[in-house]
C-alpha positions as CSV (number, residue, x, y, z in Angstrom):
1,M,-6.5,1.8,-17.1
2,A,-7.1,-1.2,-15.0
3,S,-6.1,-4.2,-16.3
4,E,-7.3,-7.4,-15.1
5,K,-4.8,-8.4,-13.0
6,D,-5.0,-5.3,-11.0
7,I,-8.5,-5.8,-10.6
8,L,-8.1,-9.1,-9.3
9,F,-5.3,-8.1,-6.8
10,M,-7.4,-5.3,-5.5
11,K,-10.0,-7.6,-4.7
12,E,-7.6,-9.4,-2.7
13,A,-6.8,-6.7,-1.1
14,L,-10.0,-6.2,-0.1
15,V,-10.3,-9.5,1.1
16,E,-7.7,-8.4,3.5
17,A,-9.3,-5.3,4.6
18,S,-12.3,-7.1,5.6
19,N,-10.3,-9.6,7.5
20,G,-9.1,-6.8,9.4
21,E,-12.5,-5.2,9.7
22,R,-13.6,-8.7,11.6
23,E,-10.4,-8.2,13.8
24,G,-12.2,-4.6,14.7
25,N,-9.7,-2.6,12.9
26,V,-10.4,0.0,10.4
27,P,-10.6,-2.3,7.1
28,V,-8.1,-1.0,4.9
29,G,-5.7,-4.1,2.9
30,A,-2.7,-4.5,0.8
31,V,-1.2,-7.2,-0.9
32,V,2.4,-7.5,-2.5
33,V,2.2,-9.3,-6.2
34,R,5.8,-10.5,-7.9
35,D,5.7,-12.4,-11.0
36,G,1.6,-12.2,-11.0
37,L,1.7,-14.4,-7.2
38,I,1.1,-12.8,-3.9
39,I,3.9,-12.7,-1.8
40,G,2.7,-10.4,0.8
41,R,-0.7,-9.7,2.7
42,G,-1.7,-7.5,5.3
43,H,-4.6,-5.5,7.3
44,N,-4.6,-2.7,9.6
45,R,-3.7,-4.3,12.9
46,K,-3.2,-1.0,15.2
47,D,-3.9,-2.5,18.6
48,L,-0.8,-2.2,20.1
49,D,1.6,-1.0,17.5
50,P,0.7,2.7,15.0
51,T,3.2,1.2,12.4
52,E,0.5,-1.7,11.6
53,H,-1.0,-0.3,9.0
54,A,-2.1,-2.8,5.6
55,E,0.6,-1.9,3.8
56,I,3.6,-2.0,6.1
57,V,2.2,-5.7,7.5
58,A,2.1,-7.1,3.8
59,I,5.7,-5.1,2.9
60,R,7.0,-7.1,6.0
61,D,4.9,-10.6,4.9
62,A,6.8,-10.0,1.2
63,C,10.4,-9.3,2.6
64,R,9.9,-12.6,4.9
65,H,8.9,-14.7,1.9
66,Q,11.6,-13.5,0.0
67,G,14.2,-13.6,2.4
68,H,15.0,-10.4,1.6
69,W,14.3,-6.4,2.5
70,N,14.5,-5.2,-0.9
71,L,11.3,-5.5,-3.3
72,R,12.2,-4.9,-6.5
73,G,10.2,-5.6,-9.3
74,C,7.1,-5.9,-6.9
75,I,3.5,-4.1,-7.0
76,L,1.8,-3.0,-4.0
77,Y,-2.1,-3.3,-4.0
78,V,-3.6,-1.1,-1.3
79,T,-7.7,-0.2,-1.0
80,V,-6.4,3.1,0.4
81,E,-4.1,5.6,-0.4
82,P,-0.8,5.1,1.4
83,C,0.0,8.3,4.7
84,P,3.5,9.5,4.8
85,M,4.8,6.3,7.0
86,C,3.8,3.9,4.2
87,A,5.0,5.9,1.7
88,G,8.5,6.1,3.1
89,A,8.3,2.4,3.4
90,I,7.5,2.1,0.1
91,V,10.3,3.8,-1.0
92,Q,13.1,2.2,1.3
93,A,11.1,-1.3,0.2
94,R,12.4,-0.5,-3.6
95,L,8.6,-1.2,-4.5
96,A,8.3,-0.7,-8.3
97,R,4.5,0.3,-8.6
98,V,1.7,1.4,-5.5
99,V,-1.8,0.8,-7.2
100,F,-4.7,1.8,-4.8
101,G,-8.2,2.7,-4.7
102,V,-9.4,5.5,-3.0
103,R,-7.5,8.5,-2.2
104,D,-7.0,9.5,1.3
105,P,-7.6,13.7,1.6
106,R,-6.4,13.5,5.2
107,A,-3.2,11.9,4.8
108,G,-2.5,10.7,1.3
109,A,1.1,10.7,0.5
110,C,0.6,9.0,-3.4
111,G,-0.2,12.3,-4.9
112,T,-3.0,13.8,-2.7
113,L,-1.1,16.0,0.1
114,Y,2.3,14.5,-1.0
115,S,3.6,12.8,-4.0
116,I,6.5,10.5,-1.9
117,P,7.1,7.8,-3.8
118,D,7.6,9.2,-7.0
119,D,9.4,12.3,-5.4
120,R,12.3,13.0,-7.9
121,R,14.9,13.9,-5.1
122,L,14.4,10.3,-3.1
123,N,16.6,7.4,-4.0
124,H,13.9,5.0,-5.8
125,R,10.5,6.2,-7.1
126,S,7.5,4.2,-7.8
127,V,5.1,4.5,-10.3
128,L,1.7,5.4,-8.5
129,E,-1.7,4.7,-9.9
130,G,-5.1,5.4,-7.7
131,G,-8.5,4.6,-8.5
132,I,-8.5,0.7,-9.0
133,L,-11.9,-0.4,-7.5
134,A,-12.7,2.8,-5.8
135,P,-16.5,2.5,-5.1
136,E,-15.7,-0.8,-3.7
137,C,-12.8,0.5,-1.8
138,A,-14.7,3.4,-0.4
139,K,-18.0,1.7,0.4
140,I,-16.0,-0.9,2.8
141,L,-14.7,2.1,4.6
142,Q,-18.2,4.1,4.5
143,D,-20.2,1.2,6.1
144,H,-17.6,0.3,8.8
145,F,-17.6,4.6,9.9
146,Q,-21.4,4.8,9.6
147,R,-21.6,1.4,12.1
148,R,-19.0,2.9,14.6
149,R,-20.8,6.2,14.2
150,Q,-24.2,4.4,15.0
151,D,-22.7,2.1,18.0
152,I,-21.1,5.6,19.7
153,K,-24.8,7.4,19.2
154,K,-26.5,4.2,20.7
155,R,-23.4,4.6,24.0
156,R,-24.3,7.9,24.2
157,D,-27.8,7.8,24.1
158,G,-27.5,4.9,26.8
159,R,-28.9,2.4,25.4
160,V,-26.3,0.1,25.4
161,V,-26.0,-1.9,28.6
162,E,-22.6,-3.5,30.0
163,G,-21.3,-6.4,27.9
164,G,-23.1,-4.5,24.6
165,R,-26.3,-5.6,24.7
166,L,-28.9,-3.2,23.3
167,E,-31.2,-2.0,25.9
168,I,-35.0,-2.2,24.4
169,D,-37.2,0.8,26.2
């Protein structure tokens, strides 16, 4: 069951997702929280670096804030279930808990395809909780991909001329 704090921090992750979308990225956002304060923020920034997922960016920001790599006692809030790469970073950073919005049926590594952060064979485990503000987290992604499909269709139909202006018949 989501607490008021979980909802508040997931809304902050949604703000980060919106920031990423404004920059032209897939709208995924994340925040790292320690003792009720946000110490790291991030959104997808995969322009030139495939590791710039929201979770990784937020974890790096939190580590800089703390001056250390160990995030024991911290909580990661992210709008989409982390992928295997991010789940590995969660384990390495020793995050206590991961709270996410929507499950990822194609790459989810926090319970959907894999369950890396709570795998007993690893040296650290995180508590996992999904489904927090799932409709809101799904909507921002659905809207983004719908716009992308419409843009592709316009280009394919030859209705967009150079410079991105819409050609009117």
